[in-house]
Every structure is written in structure tokens, then in C-alpha cells.
LUMDO-147018 format. One line per 5 residues: their letters; for each residue x, y, z of N, C-alpha, C, CB. Coordinates in pm, whole numbers, plus 50000, padded with zeros to 5 digits. Glycine has a CB too. Layout:
! LUMDO-147018
A = X Y Z X Y Z X Y Z X Y Z | ...;
***
This chain:
! LUMDO-147018
XXXXX = 11112 38450 20308 11180 38381 20201 11320 38336 20245 11189 38469 20078 | 11388 38417 20327 11519 38377 20376 11631 38394 20276 11513 38236 20419 | 11738 38320 20301 11858 38327 20217 11882 38192 20153 11982 38372 20298 | 11941 38196 20034 11978 38071 19967 12087 38099 19865 11855 38005 19899 | 12161 37994 19830 12257 38004 19719 12176 38013 19590 12357 37881 19717;
XXXXX = 12205 38112 19508 12130 38134 19383 12206 38071 19267 12108 38286 19358 | 12195 37939 19256 12271 37867 19153 12223 37896 19011 12263 37718 19179 | 12106 37958 18997 12057 37993 18864 12134 38110 18804 11909 38026 18870 | 12206 38186 18888 12286 38298 18838 12428 38253 18810 12286 38414 18939 | 12478 38289 18694 12617 38265 18656 12668 38394 18591 12631 38140 18558;
XXXXX = 12795 38393 18554 12852 38512 18490 12942 38468 18376 12932 38598 18591 | 12945 38549 18271 13030 38525 18155 13117 38649 18133 12945 38491 18026 | 13248 38627 18122 13340 38739 18103 13304 38815 17976 13487 38688 18096 | 13283 38946 17990 13248 39031 17877 13367 39115 17833 13131 39122 17914 | 13454 39152 17928 13573 39231 17897 13681 39194 17999 13543 39385 17899;
XXXXX = 13794 39148 17949 13904 39111 18037 13977 39232 18092 14001 39023 17963 | 14061 39208 18191 14137 39316 18254 14251 39360 18163 14191 39271 18391 | 14281 39489 18168 14403 39542 18106 14457 39649 18198 14375 39599 17962 | 14556 39724 18154 14621 39823 18241 14527 39935 18286 14739 39883 18170 | 14424 39963 18207 14337 40076 18237 14200 40039 18292 14319 40157 18114;
XXXXX = 14158 39914 18272 14022 39877 18308 14019 39746 18385 13935 39866 18185 | 13925 39738 18478 13906 39611 18549 13814 39523 18464 13845 39635 18692 | 13817 39392 18487 13731 39305 18407 13583 39328 18436 13767 39159 18432 | 13501 39291 18340 13357 39307 18352 13291 39180 18301 13307 39432 18274 | 13184 39139 18367 13112 39018 18328 12964 39047 18312 13133 38907 18430;
XXXXX = 12901 38964 18229 12756 38971 18212 12692 38869 18303 12715 38947 18063 | 12583 38908 18369 12507 38817 18455 12413 38735 18366 12427 38895 18565 | 12414 38603 18387 12325 38511 18316 12227 38450 18414 12405 38400 18242 | 12104 38427 18372 12004 38358 18453 11967 38230 18380 11876 38448 18478 | 11995 38117 18444 11974 37986 18383 12039 37978 18245 11824 37955 18372;
XXXXX = 12158 38037 18233 12234 38032 18109 12190 38132 18003 12227 37897 18052 | 12089 38213 18032 12035 38308 17935 12092 38447 17960 11882 38312 17942 | 12135 38511 17853 12191 38645 17860 12088 38744 17915 12239 38690 17721 | 12135 38837 18003 12046 38940 18058 12084 39080 18011 12049 38934 18210 | 12205 39095 17958 12253 39227 17920 12302 39309 18038 12145 39301 17849;
XXXXX = 12293 39257 18160 12337 39328 18280 12484 39296 18306 12249 39289 18403 | 12565 39400 18325 12709 39382 18349 12749 39430 18488 12789 39456 18242 | 12847 39359 18544 12903 39396 18674 13054 39382 18666 12844 39308 18789 | 13126 39450 18756 13272 39438 18757 13312 39304 18817 13336 39555 18836 | 13420 39248 18763 13471 39120 18808 13478 39020 18694 13386 39065 18921;
XXXXX = 13563 38918 18710 13584 38818 18605 13524 38682 18641 13731 38802 18577 | 13531 38644 18768 13488 38510 18809 13383 38522 18919 13610 38424 18858 | 13267 38460 18896 13163 38457 18998 13199 38352 19101 13022 38428 18934 | 13228 38397 19222 13263 38306 19331 13139 38251 19399 13352 38377 19435 | 13036 38335 19413 12911 38291 19476 12801 38392 19446 12929 38274 19630;
XXXXX = 12678 38343 19445 12559 38427 19433 12461 38383 19541 12495 38418 19290 | 12409 38479 19615 12317 38453 19725 12190 38532 19700 12380 38490 19863 | 12075 38465 19714 11949 38538 19708 11904 38568 19850 11840 38457 19630 | 11863 38692 19872 11808 38736 20000 11684 38818 19968 11913 38819 20085 | 11570 38772 20015 11442 38833 19981 11433 38839 19829 11428 38976 20044;
XXXXX = 11412 38956 19770 11404 38965 19624 11530 39028 19565 11281 39046 19583 | 11642 39013 19636 11769 39071 19591 11875 38962 19581 11816 39182 19687 | 11983 38996 19509 12094 38902 19490 12225 38968 19533 12102 38856 19343 | 12305 38894 19606 12438 38939 19647 12539 38855 19570 12459 38926 19802 | 12620 38920 19484 12717 38849 19402 12858 38882 19447 12699 38885 19253;
XXXXX = 12943 38780 19452 13084 38792 19489 13167 38760 19365 13122 38697 19609 | 13243 38858 19315 13322 38844 19193 13469 38872 19222 13269 38938 19084 | 13559 38786 19171 13702 38816 19178 13750 38856 19039 13783 38693 19231 | 13868 38922 19035 13919 38978 18910 14012 38885 18834 13990 39105 18938 | 14061 38778 18899 14152 38683 18836 14281 38751 18789 14083 38616 18717;
XXXXX = 14337 38837 18877 14464 38905 18848 14563 38863 18956 14446 39062 18844 | 14669 38789 18922 14765 38745 19023 14828 38862 19098 14874 38660 18958 | 14850 38843 19228 14914 38941 19317 14835 39070 19331 15052 38973 19267 | 14711 39072 19291 14625 39189 19307 14482 39140 19323 14639 39288 19185 | 14461 39060 19426 14329 39002 19447 14230 39108 19491 14336 38890 19551;
XXXXX = 14121 39116 19418 14013 39208 19452 13883 39130 19446 14010 39331 19356 | 13803 39146 19550 13670 39086 19555 13569 39199 19540 13647 39006 19688 | 13489 39192 19434 13380 39288 19415 13254 39225 19470 13362 39327 19263 | 13183 39301 19552 13058 39255 19611 12949 39346 19557 13063 39256 19769 | 12849 39287 19493 12741 39364 19432 12607 39317 19486 12745 39352 19277;
XXXXX = 12524 39412 19527 12386 39382 19564 12299 39426 19448 12345 39452 19699 | 12221 39333 19394 12136 39360 19279 11990 39347 19317 12169 39265 19163 | 11905 39425 19251 11761 39410 19273 11707 39294 19189 11686 39543 19239 | 11577 39272 19193 11515 39159 19122 11535 39169 18971 11366 39152 19154 | 11555 39291 18918 11580 39309 18774 11729 39311 18742 11515 39439 18726;
XXXXX = 11813 39278 18841 11959 39269 18828 12027 39404 18809 11993 39179 18712 | 11964 39511 18858 12026 39643 18860 12108 39655 18988 11919 39757 18850 | 12223 39719 18981 12311 39733 19097 12251 39834 19195 12453 39777 19054 | 12232 39789 19320 12184 39875 19428 12299 39931 19511 12087 39798 19519 | 12404 39849 19530 12517 39888 19613 12634 39796 19579 12481 39879 19767;
XXXXX = 12756 39845 19596 12877 39767 19567 12988 39804 19664 12923 39789 19421 | 13081 39711 19681 13202 39736 19760 13313 39651 19703 13178 39704 19913 | 13437 39694 19724 13556 39617 19684 13638 39588 19808 13641 39695 19579 | 13691 39465 19815 13785 39428 19921 13914 39386 19852 13728 39314 20014 | 14028 39438 19898 14157 39398 19843 14229 39513 19777 14139 39286 19744;
XXXXX = 14335 39477 19703 14413 39578 19635 14546 39523 19590 14435 39698 19725 | 14637 39611 19544 14768 39568 19496 14844 39491 19603 14849 39687 19451 | 14909 39386 19563 14995 39302 19647 14919 39226 19755 15101 39387 19711 | 14788 39223 19746 14713 39142 19841 14691 39005 19780 14576 39210 19879 | 14691 38905 19864 14669 38770 19814 14568 38701 19904 14802 38690 19808;
XXXXX = 14495 38612 19844 14394 38539 19918 14299 38476 19820 14319 38629 20017 | 14212 38394 19872 14110 38335 19787 13979 38335 19863 14150 38192 19742 | 13872 38342 19790 13739 38344 19846 13704 38203 19893 13634 38396 19743 | 13662 38187 20019 13629 38054 20071 13535 38064 20190 13757 37978 20110 | 13488 37948 20235 13412 37932 20359 13287 38018 20365 13499 37963 20476;
XXXXX = 13210 38022 20256 13086 38099 20254 12985 38038 20351 13027 38103 20110 | 12926 38123 20434 12823 38083 20532 12706 38178 20523 12880 38079 20677 | 12585 38125 20516 12465 38207 20520 12411 38202 20662 12358 38158 20417 | 12398 38315 20725 12349 38325 20863 12221 38407 20864 12456 38387 20957 | 12109 38337 20877 11980 38405 20881 11976 38504 20996 11866 38304 20894;
XXXXX = 11908 38615 20986 11821 38646 20874 11890 38721 20761 11706 38724 20922 | 12007 38787 20786 12060 38879 20684 12212 38893 20684 11998 39013 20702 | 12286 38789 20725 12432 38798 20727 12496 38689 20642 12484 38788 20871 | 12601 38727 20573 12680 38635 20493 12824 38648 20540 12667 38664 20339 | 12888 38535 20574 13027 38535 20619 13112 38458 20519 13039 38472 20762;
XXXXX = 13241 38498 20510 13334 38433 20419 13476 38471 20457 13304 38472 20271 | 13572 38398 20402 13714 38431 20417 13762 38488 20285 13799 38306 20459 | 13851 38585 20294 13917 38638 20174 14057 38678 20213 13838 38760 20113 | 14093 38805 20210 14229 38847 20242 14237 38890 20388 14275 38962 20150 | 14357 38909 20438 14379 38965 20570 14359 38866 20683 14288 39079 20591;
XXXXX = 14357 38737 20651 14344 38633 20752 14228 38663 20847 14475 38620 20832 | 14113 38694 20789 13997 38730 20870 13869 38672 20812 13985 38881 20882 | 13768 38663 20896 13634 38631 20850 13564 38764 20824 13554 38543 20954 | 13517 38781 20702 13445 38901 20663 13296 38873 20680 13478 38943 20517 | 13219 38978 20707 13074 38964 20722 13005 39074 20642 13032 38971 20872;
XXXXX = 12903 39035 20568 12817 39130 20499 12683 39127 20570 12802 39096 20345 | 12639 39243 20620 12506 39254 20679 12417 39324 20577 12510 39331 20815 | 12316 39253 20529 12222 39308 20431 12116 39389 20504 12157 39195 20347 | 12086 39506 20452 11993 39598 20518 11859 39598 20444 12052 39741 20524 | 11748 39600 20516 11617 39597 20451 11587 39724 20371 11509 39577 20555;
XXXXX = 11652 39833 20408 11637 39959 20334 11769 40036 20346 11515 40045 20390 | 11794 40129 20256 11919 40205 20264 11932 40275 20400 11926 40309 20151 | 12055 40274 20454 12084 40340 20580 12197 40439 20562 12119 40238 20689 | 12199 40542 20646 12303 40643 20645 12435 40582 20692 12264 40763 20733 | 12543 40610 20620 12679 40571 20659 12771 40686 20624 12724 40438 20588;
XXXXX = 12868 40713 20712 12968 40816 20683 13067 40762 20581 13041 40862 20812 | 13085 40832 20468 13182 40786 20370 13322 40779 20430 13182 40878 20248 | 13403 40689 20381 13543 40670 20415 13567 40615 20555 13616 40800 20401 | 13509 40674 20659 13541 40630 20795 13456 40511 20842 13523 40744 20891 | 13352 40476 20766 13263 40367 20808 13310 40230 20758 13123 40393 20757;
XXXXX = 13419 40224 20683 13461 40098 20621 13588 40044 20686 13483 40118 20471 | 13598 39911 20696 13722 39850 20747 13839 39869 20651 13700 39699 20773 | 13959 39849 20701 14080 39855 20620 14067 39761 20500 14204 39818 20705 | 14102 39810 20381 14099 39728 20261 13968 39730 20186 14131 39590 20296 | 13866 39802 20237 13735 39809 20171 13723 39944 20101 13619 39789 20273;
XXXXX = 13682 39939 19975 13664 40062 19897 13521 40065 19844 13767 40070 19779 | 13462 40184 19848 13326 40203 19797 13318 40337 19726 13221 40195 19911 | 13219 40350 19638 13192 40480 19577 13147 40576 19686 13085 40470 19465 | 13180 40704 19670 13141 40804 19767 12989 40810 19775 13201 40942 19731 | 12936 40812 19894 12791 40823 19913 12757 40814 20061 12718 40713 19834;
XXXXX = 12638 40858 20096 12597 40862 20235 12497 40752 20271 12538 40995 20266 | 12459 40669 20175 12368 40560 20211 12423 40429 20156 12226 40587 20157 | 12396 40323 20229 12442 40189 20194 12327 40092 20213 12566 40147 20280 | 12330 39984 20131 12229 39880 20144 12287 39753 20204 12167 39849 20009 | 12419 39755 20228 12481 39649 20307 12603 39706 20377 12520 39527 20218;
XXXXX = 12638 39642 20489 12752 39684 20570 12859 39575 20560 12711 39711 20719 | 12984 39616 20540 13097 39522 20536 13169 39532 20670 13194 39553 20417 | 13190 39415 20731 13264 39412 20858 13380 39314 20845 13171 39372 20977 | 13491 39349 20905 13609 39262 20905 13722 39336 20975 13650 39220 20761 | 13820 39258 21021 13935 39316 21087 14061 39251 21027 13928 39295 21243;
XXXXX = 14093 39288 20903 14204 39220 20835 14340 39255 20893 14202 39254 20689 | 14427 39157 20892 14567 39182 20929 14638 39241 20808 14640 39051 20977 | 14735 39329 20830 14810 39383 20716 14881 39270 20641 14914 39490 20764 | 14887 39285 20509 14955 39188 20423 15105 39210 20430 14905 39199 20276 | 15185 39103 20436 15331 39120 20436 15377 39177 20304 15402 38987 20463;
X = 15477 39264 20309 15528 39329 20187 15622 39237 20111 15600 39460 20221;
***
């Protein structure tokens, strides 16, 4: 099946950001509500790979750019997620490239090209030490995608 841009997926802001919570959006399929929510305010891109979807969401918070990356199954349940960015980081999502069979490249923060390698099945990863600078993930020993990048530190 390969990879493709999944233009049938869109997102609608369900809860905006405030001091205590990050924004959350509902995933729509062909404009129809699904009831499935993910973190992030603006859908930057959606990619279909096999029977899964990789969504890139930004928070739309000035001077605190965060990119949420979510891998969803065919029923739009979250399989794996990662965050890139943080306080005082700036950048914008751009230059999306699909590289068969299972890599997605893009630019975001840190003056670098980031790469997501999609895995056919969950693989073991060491928490904390397996991620590049600026990448945050929930604690766990298995991942369904790998984030690669070598960001430069942001000027203070």
C-alpha cells in the first residue's frame, strides 16, 4: 500500500490551551466527527502508512512551539506519540517528505531535518536515552516509531 498524504483526515479544536492544559483536537474523517481526540491545536500533516495514520499537530502557542506526533491505528486509536520542542523554542513545520518504505522527513526546530521511522511492529527502546535532544515521550520500553534528529540548541 505504501505511504500517502491522508487528506481525508482533518482536525477540529476541541479544547484550547491554558496555563494547565495543552490544546486538544478531535480527528475528523471526510469532515465527519469521530469522537477521537489527540493533543495539539493545528493539524500540520496526516500521512497514511499501511493501515495506520501518522499525524503532526502543533499547539499554536507563541514562543513555545511543540510538535505532537501521533501514530494511530485504523480505528484512530493512539498507538504511540512523541513531542518535539518546548519553552522558548521557535520554528515551524515544513518540508514534509515521504520516503518509502517507512520514513517521513520534515523540518521543525533546531535547524535540522527530523526523521520518523515507522516500525512494522513495536520494538524495544530504552526510555529517556533513546531519544534526541528536545524529544519527549511517555515512559515505556516499546515504540512503534523512532524519532531521529540532531537539533542545534536554541538561542536564549
